[in-house]
Structures are given as C-alpha cells and as structure tokens.
GUDO-636892 format. One record per residue (C-alpha): residue number from 1; residue in one letter; x, y, z. Coordinates in Angstrom, 1 decimal. Example, Ala and Ser with C-alpha at 12.3 -4.5 7.8 and 13.67 -1.06 7.14 Angstrom:
% residues 2
1; a; 12.3; -4.5; 7.8
2; s; 13.7; -1.1; 7.1
//
This chain:
% residues 327
1; m; 0.0; 0.0; 0.0
2; k; 2.8; 2.4; 0.9
3; r; 4.6; 1.7; -2.4
4; i; 1.4; 2.5; -4.3
5; t; 0.8; 5.7; -2.3
6; y; 4.4; 6.9; -2.7
7; s; 4.6; 6.1; -6.4
8; r; 1.4; 8.1; -7.1
9; l; 2.6; 10.9; -4.9
10; w; 5.9; 11.1; -6.8
11; l; 4.1; 11.0; -10.2
12; f; 1.7; 13.7; -9.0
13; l; 4.5; 15.9; -7.8
14; a; 6.5; 15.5; -11.0
15; l; 3.3; 16.3; -13.0
16; a; 2.6; 19.4; -10.9
17; v; 6.2; 20.8; -11.2
18; l; 6.4; 20.2; -15.0
19; s; 2.9; 21.6; -15.5
20; l; 4.1; 24.9; -13.9
21; v; 7.3; 24.8; -16.1
22; s; 5.1; 24.2; -19.2
23; l; 3.1; 27.4; -18.6
24; t; 6.3; 29.4; -19.0
25; i; 7.4; 27.9; -22.3
26; g; 6.5; 29.8; -25.3
27; v; 7.5; 32.6; -27.7
28; k; 6.2; 35.3; -25.3
29; d; 8.0; 35.2; -22.0
30; f; 6.2; 35.9; -18.7
31; s; 6.6; 34.9; -15.1
32; l; 4.2; 32.8; -13.1
33; i; 3.7; 35.8; -10.8
34; q; 2.2; 37.8; -13.7
35; m; -0.5; 35.1; -14.1
36; f; -2.0; 36.4; -10.8
37; q; -1.9; 40.0; -11.8
38; p; -5.4; 41.0; -12.9
39; g; -5.5; 42.4; -16.5
40; s; -1.8; 41.8; -17.1
41; e; -0.6; 40.5; -20.5
42; g; 0.8; 37.4; -18.7
43; q; -2.6; 36.6; -17.2
44; n; -4.4; 37.1; -20.5
45; l; -2.0; 34.9; -22.3
46; a; -2.2; 32.2; -19.7
47; v; -6.0; 32.2; -19.6
48; l; -6.4; 32.2; -23.4
49; s; -3.6; 29.9; -24.5
50; r; -1.2; 28.4; -21.9
51; i; -3.7; 27.0; -19.4
52; p; -6.1; 25.5; -22.0
53; r; -3.1; 23.9; -23.7
54; l; -1.9; 22.4; -20.4
55; l; -5.3; 21.1; -19.5
56; s; -5.8; 19.5; -22.9
57; i; -2.4; 17.8; -22.7
58; l; -3.2; 16.4; -19.2
59; i; -6.6; 15.2; -20.3
60; t; -5.4; 13.7; -23.5
61; g; -2.5; 11.8; -22.0
62; a; -4.6; 10.4; -19.2
63; s; -7.6; 9.6; -21.4
64; l; -5.6; 7.7; -24.2
65; s; -3.6; 5.8; -21.6
66; i; -6.8; 4.5; -19.8
67; a; -8.4; 3.8; -23.1
68; g; -5.5; 1.6; -24.1
69; l; -5.5; -0.1; -20.7
70; i; -9.2; -1.0; -21.0
71; m; -8.7; -2.4; -24.5
72; q; -5.7; -4.4; -23.5
73; t; -7.6; -5.8; -20.5
74; l; -10.7; -6.8; -22.6
75; t; -8.7; -8.3; -25.4
76; r; -6.1; -9.9; -23.2
77; n; -3.4; -8.5; -25.5
78; k; -0.7; -6.0; -24.6
79; f; -0.3; -4.7; -28.1
80; v; -3.9; -3.5; -28.6
81; a; -4.8; 0.2; -28.3
82; p; -7.0; 2.7; -30.1
83; s; -4.1; 3.2; -32.6
84; t; -3.7; -0.5; -33.4
85; a; -7.3; -1.6; -33.3
86; g; -8.5; 0.8; -36.0
87; t; -10.4; 3.0; -33.5
88; m; -8.6; 6.2; -34.5
89; e; -9.1; 5.5; -38.2
90; w; -12.8; 5.0; -37.7
91; c; -12.9; 8.3; -35.8
92; r; -11.4; 10.1; -38.8
93; f; -13.8; 8.3; -41.1
94; g; -16.7; 9.6; -38.9
95; v; -15.3; 13.2; -39.1
96; m; -15.2; 12.8; -42.9
97; l; -18.8; 11.7; -42.9
98; a; -19.8; 14.6; -40.8
99; l; -18.1; 17.1; -43.1
100; l; -19.8; 15.6; -46.1
101; a; -23.3; 15.0; -44.7
102; f; -23.5; 18.1; -42.5
103; a; -22.0; 21.1; -44.3
104; g; -20.5; 23.4; -41.7
105; a; -20.9; 20.8; -39.0
106; g; -19.9; 22.0; -35.5
107; t; -17.5; 20.2; -33.2
108; g; -20.4; 18.5; -31.4
109; t; -21.8; 17.0; -34.6
110; k; -18.4; 15.8; -35.7
111; m; -17.7; 14.2; -32.3
112; a; -21.1; 12.5; -32.3
113; v; -20.6; 10.9; -35.8
114; a; -17.0; 10.1; -34.9
115; f; -18.2; 8.3; -31.7
116; v; -20.8; 6.2; -33.6
117; c; -18.3; 5.2; -36.3
118; s; -15.4; 4.4; -33.8
119; l; -17.7; 2.4; -31.6
120; g; -19.1; 0.5; -34.6
121; g; -15.6; -0.1; -36.0
122; t; -14.2; -1.3; -32.7
123; l; -17.1; -3.7; -32.3
124; l; -16.4; -5.0; -35.8
125; f; -12.7; -5.5; -34.7
126; m; -13.9; -7.5; -31.6
127; k; -16.3; -9.5; -33.8
128; i; -13.4; -10.5; -36.1
129; l; -11.3; -11.5; -33.2
130; s; -14.1; -13.7; -31.8
131; v; -14.2; -15.9; -35.0
132; i; -10.4; -16.4; -35.1
133; p; -9.5; -19.7; -33.5
134; y; -5.9; -18.8; -32.8
135; r; -5.2; -15.3; -31.5
136; d; -1.5; -14.8; -31.6
137; s; -0.3; -11.8; -29.5
138; v; 1.1; -10.2; -32.6
139; m; -1.6; -11.3; -35.0
140; v; -4.4; -9.4; -33.1
141; p; -2.9; -5.9; -33.5
142; l; -1.9; -6.7; -37.1
143; i; -5.6; -7.4; -37.8
144; g; -6.5; -4.1; -36.2
145; m; -3.9; -2.2; -38.2
146; m; -5.0; -3.8; -41.5
147; l; -8.6; -3.0; -40.8
148; g; -7.5; 0.6; -39.9
149; s; -5.5; 0.9; -43.1
150; v; -8.5; -0.1; -45.2
151; v; -10.7; 2.5; -43.4
152; s; -8.0; 5.1; -43.7
153; s; -7.8; 4.4; -47.5
154; v; -11.5; 4.8; -47.9
155; t; -11.4; 8.0; -45.9
156; t; -8.6; 9.4; -48.1
157; f; -10.4; 8.3; -51.3
158; f; -13.6; 10.2; -50.4
159; a; -11.5; 13.2; -49.1
160; y; -9.9; 13.5; -52.6
161; q; -13.2; 12.8; -54.3
162; y; -14.9; 15.7; -52.5
163; d; -11.9; 18.0; -52.2
164; i; -11.7; 18.0; -48.4
165; v; -8.2; 16.6; -48.0
166; q; -7.0; 19.7; -46.2
167; n; -9.8; 19.4; -43.7
168; i; -9.1; 15.7; -43.0
169; s; -5.3; 16.2; -42.8
170; s; -5.8; 18.3; -39.7
171; w; -7.0; 15.2; -37.9
172; l; -4.1; 13.1; -39.1
173; e; -1.4; 14.8; -37.0
174; g; -2.0; 15.6; -33.4
175; s; -0.9; 19.0; -32.1
176; f; -1.6; 21.3; -29.2
177; s; -0.3; 24.4; -30.9
178; l; -3.8; 25.5; -32.0
179; i; -5.5; 24.9; -28.6
180; l; -7.1; 28.1; -27.3
181; k; -9.8; 28.9; -24.9
182; g; -13.1; 27.9; -26.5
183; r; -11.6; 25.3; -28.7
184; y; -10.7; 22.5; -26.4
185; e; -13.6; 22.2; -24.0
186; m; -15.0; 19.1; -25.8
187; l; -12.2; 17.2; -24.1
188; y; -14.0; 17.6; -20.8
189; l; -16.6; 15.1; -22.0
190; g; -13.9; 12.4; -21.6
191; i; -13.6; 13.0; -17.9
192; p; -16.9; 11.3; -16.8
193; f; -15.9; 8.3; -19.0
194; l; -12.5; 8.1; -17.1
195; i; -14.5; 7.9; -13.9
196; l; -16.7; 5.2; -15.4
197; g; -13.5; 3.3; -16.4
198; y; -12.5; 3.3; -12.7
199; v; -16.0; 2.3; -11.5
200; y; -16.1; -0.6; -14.0
201; a; -12.4; -1.6; -13.5
202; d; -13.1; -4.8; -11.6
203; r; -15.7; -5.9; -14.2
204; f; -13.3; -5.2; -17.0
205; t; -10.7; -7.4; -15.2
206; i; -13.1; -10.3; -14.9
207; s; -14.3; -9.9; -18.5
208; g; -10.7; -10.1; -19.6
209; m; -10.5; -13.6; -18.1
210; g; -12.8; -14.8; -20.8
211; e; -16.6; -15.1; -21.4
212; d; -17.0; -18.4; -19.6
213; m; -15.2; -17.2; -16.5
214; a; -17.3; -14.0; -16.5
215; k; -20.6; -15.8; -16.9
216; g; -19.5; -18.2; -14.1
217; l; -19.1; -15.2; -11.8
218; g; -22.5; -13.9; -12.8
219; l; -21.3; -11.1; -15.0
220; n; -22.9; -10.1; -18.3
221; h; -19.8; -10.4; -20.4
222; k; -21.2; -8.8; -23.6
223; a; -22.7; -5.8; -21.7
224; v; -19.4; -5.1; -19.9
225; v; -17.4; -5.4; -23.2
226; f; -19.8; -3.0; -24.9
227; a; -19.5; -0.5; -22.0
228; g; -15.7; -0.7; -22.2
229; l; -15.6; -0.2; -25.9
230; a; -18.1; 2.7; -25.6
231; i; -15.8; 4.4; -23.1
232; v; -12.8; 3.9; -25.4
233; a; -14.7; 5.2; -28.4
234; m; -15.9; 8.3; -26.6
235; i; -12.4; 9.1; -25.2
236; t; -10.8; 8.6; -28.6
237; s; -13.4; 10.7; -30.5
238; a; -13.0; 13.6; -28.1
239; v; -9.2; 13.5; -28.6
240; i; -9.3; 13.1; -32.4
241; v; -11.8; 15.9; -32.9
242; t; -10.1; 18.3; -30.6
243; v; -6.4; 17.5; -30.8
244; g; -5.8; 15.0; -33.6
245; s; -4.2; 11.6; -33.7
246; i; -1.5; 10.9; -31.1
247; p; 0.2; 7.5; -31.5
248; f; 1.6; 5.0; -29.0
249; v; 0.2; 6.6; -25.8
250; g; -2.5; 4.0; -25.4
251; m; -0.1; 1.1; -26.1
252; i; 3.2; 1.9; -24.3
253; i; 1.9; 3.6; -21.1
254; p; -0.2; 0.6; -19.9
255; n; 2.6; -1.7; -20.7
256; m; 5.1; 0.3; -18.7
257; i; 2.8; 0.5; -15.7
258; s; 2.0; -3.2; -16.1
259; i; 5.7; -4.1; -15.8
260; w; 5.9; -2.0; -12.7
261; k; 2.5; -2.6; -11.0
262; g; 1.1; -5.8; -12.5
263; d; -2.2; -6.4; -14.4
264; n; -4.8; -5.5; -11.8
265; l; -6.7; -2.8; -13.6
266; k; -8.1; -1.0; -10.5
267; n; -4.7; -0.9; -8.8
268; s; -2.9; 0.5; -11.9
269; i; -5.5; 2.8; -13.5
270; g; -4.5; 5.8; -11.3
271; d; -0.8; 5.4; -12.1
272; t; -1.6; 4.8; -15.8
273; a; -3.5; 8.1; -16.0
274; l; -0.8; 10.1; -14.1
275; f; 2.0; 8.6; -16.1
276; g; 0.2; 9.0; -19.4
277; a; -0.4; 12.7; -18.7
278; l; 3.2; 13.1; -17.6
279; f; 4.6; 11.4; -20.7
280; v; 2.6; 13.5; -23.1
281; l; 3.5; 16.6; -21.2
282; i; 7.2; 15.9; -21.4
283; c; 7.0; 15.1; -25.2
284; d; 5.1; 18.4; -25.8
285; m; 7.6; 20.4; -23.8
286; v; 10.6; 18.9; -25.6
287; g; 8.8; 19.6; -28.9
288; r; 8.4; 23.2; -28.0
289; v; 12.1; 23.8; -27.0
290; l; 13.7; 21.6; -29.6
291; i; 13.6; 24.2; -32.5
292; f; 12.5; 27.2; -30.5
293; p; 10.7; 29.5; -31.3
294; y; 9.1; 27.0; -33.6
295; e; 7.8; 23.7; -32.4
296; v; 7.7; 20.0; -33.3
297; s; 4.2; 18.6; -33.1
298; v; 3.5; 16.2; -30.2
299; s; 2.4; 13.5; -32.7
300; v; 5.9; 13.5; -34.2
301; m; 7.6; 13.5; -30.8
302; m; 5.3; 10.6; -29.7
303; s; 6.1; 8.7; -32.8
304; v; 9.9; 9.0; -32.2
305; v; 9.9; 8.5; -28.4
306; g; 7.0; 6.0; -28.4
307; s; 8.5; 3.8; -31.1
308; a; 11.8; 3.6; -29.2
309; v; 10.0; 2.8; -25.9
310; f; 7.9; 0.2; -27.7
311; l; 10.9; -1.6; -29.1
312; i; 12.5; -1.7; -25.6
313; i; 9.3; -3.2; -24.2
314; l; 9.1; -5.6; -27.1
315; f; 12.6; -7.0; -26.6
316; r; 12.4; -7.0; -22.8
317; k; 12.9; -10.5; -21.7
318; n; 9.8; -10.8; -19.6
319; a; 7.7; -8.1; -21.2
320; p; 3.9; -8.8; -20.9
321; g; 2.3; -9.8; -24.2
322; v; 5.5; -10.9; -25.9
323; r; 4.9; -14.6; -25.3
324; r; 2.5; -16.1; -27.7
325; k; -0.4; -17.9; -26.3
326; r; -3.8; -19.2; -27.2
327; a; -6.8; -17.1; -26.2
//
C-alpha cells in the first residue's frame, strides 16, 4: 500500500512541477507571478492559451492511456490500443462523414458521428477476433492495423473525391499548438468516462479472463465489453476531434505500468492516468524547445519516443504480451 501511495505521490509531484514549467514555455515570456496580476498581459496569455493547452495535454494523456489499458484488458493482448485496433481510423472516417453529410458541422456533430463510427468499427474488430480460433499476441494488433488501413484508405479516397483533403489532414497529425480557450472544452466530455473506467475496473478485469469465467461469476460479459468499448470510443473521439491523432500513448503507457505494478486494472488505473499525462506533457515540452521559437508537433515527438520505448518493451525478456499464447 505504501509503495502504491508513494509512487502516485511522486508521479503527481512531477506532473505538478512540470505543469508549472510548461506554462512558462512559449515565444512570449512571462513569469508565473504575472499570471495572478489582474488584467496583465501574462494573465491574459495564460488564460487564453497556456492553461487551455496544459489542460488539454493532461486530459489527452490520461484519457488515451486509460483507453489503451481498457482495450488491453478486454482483449487480453498487450499490443492492442486505439491506434492499433483501428479505432482512431474509424474516428477520422466519422469526421469525414460529418463534413460531407452536414456542411459546416460543429464540433459536437463531428464528435457524435465520430463516436458512432469508432464504436461500430471497434465492435467490428472485436467480432473479427471472436471468430479467429488462434489469436496470436502479434496477429491481433496486425488485424486491427490492417482494418484501420482499409478504413483510412476509404477516408482518403472520399476526401480527394470531394476535395476535403486539407480538412481531413488536420486530424491526421495531433498537435496542441492551436489549442485556445473555447476550442478544447470538448475534451471535458472524456472525464466522466474516465471515472466510469475506474468504476467498471473490476468488471473489465473479470471480463478479460474470458466469457466463460465472466458468466460463471454472474457477469454479463457482452454488456461489460460493450461498456468498455463505448468508453474507449468516446475518449478517442474527443481527442481526435479536438487535438488530432496521437500514436503510441494507449499502447506503451499501460505496458510500462503493467511491468511495474502488475495487471490488476483497478490498482494500476490511477498510475496509468498520471504517467500518461506526464509522458505526453514531457513530449510536448521537448517539442516546444527543440527548435524554439518553432515547435515540433506532439504526434511527431510521440512517434519517435513512443516507437523507441515500444521496441524496448518488445525486446524486454519478460515483457507482458511478448509470449505467444492461445486465447
């Protein structure tokens, strides 16, 4: 218990300190003291840009990490995440449909259509897995990525067909550079679903043991899986519509915490959220100072850092999910 408490305390303190440092990074310099001076330029800049950006980073990192943790628990595969199950590609497909079907669609409409498409696409992915007799730990994410590639190709085809490539491309690369007050609040919709993820944590763990085990313990396996996928779809839709696509977060963060804390979802979900937020924040800060005063988008930073971390996890001798096993 003390180890868990201390680890979360250190994660929280690191996140708090780096969050304050993040507020001071930018082309326009100002001190933290100026933030509390009414009407000052520093306070206006913080309220309009720096604080919204920080909040969106924290929510995005925590949300995608927990979404990946839920998917890995339900599929019993450590390589499954919204980015490898096709969930993000279905979200972009939904955004494309919203742009075509509802001209001038607002953020709420885009998110609603993206949610429906991502939920339907993820359910299709789970259905495909259910009819595969041998589910190799590497085969499962490969199926998801192949399905996602097909959906992405269809999205690109219609984007070229209807001349909305430029609109769609903004959702292909995740970036916090355009986050301002009034343009990120849709992310708050993911917070209640994060809470639901914690409430349903024990049920997700039981469902991850298999349908027979879940039924034997009196749990409605299909209902719990649907609830988990709905949480993942809503979180992913909120992030895609607001920030864009950010790779690797949902895959590597749960794996890193799992190596450290084990596979009990309820015990690790808090650390996963904190570490996910911290990881994305660090990548964003590095991207902002790397070629200052310009910046490298967080999706590029996550691709570089995330792929390196993923390879380390993959070749780790006792890394969870590396051993092949029958479902």
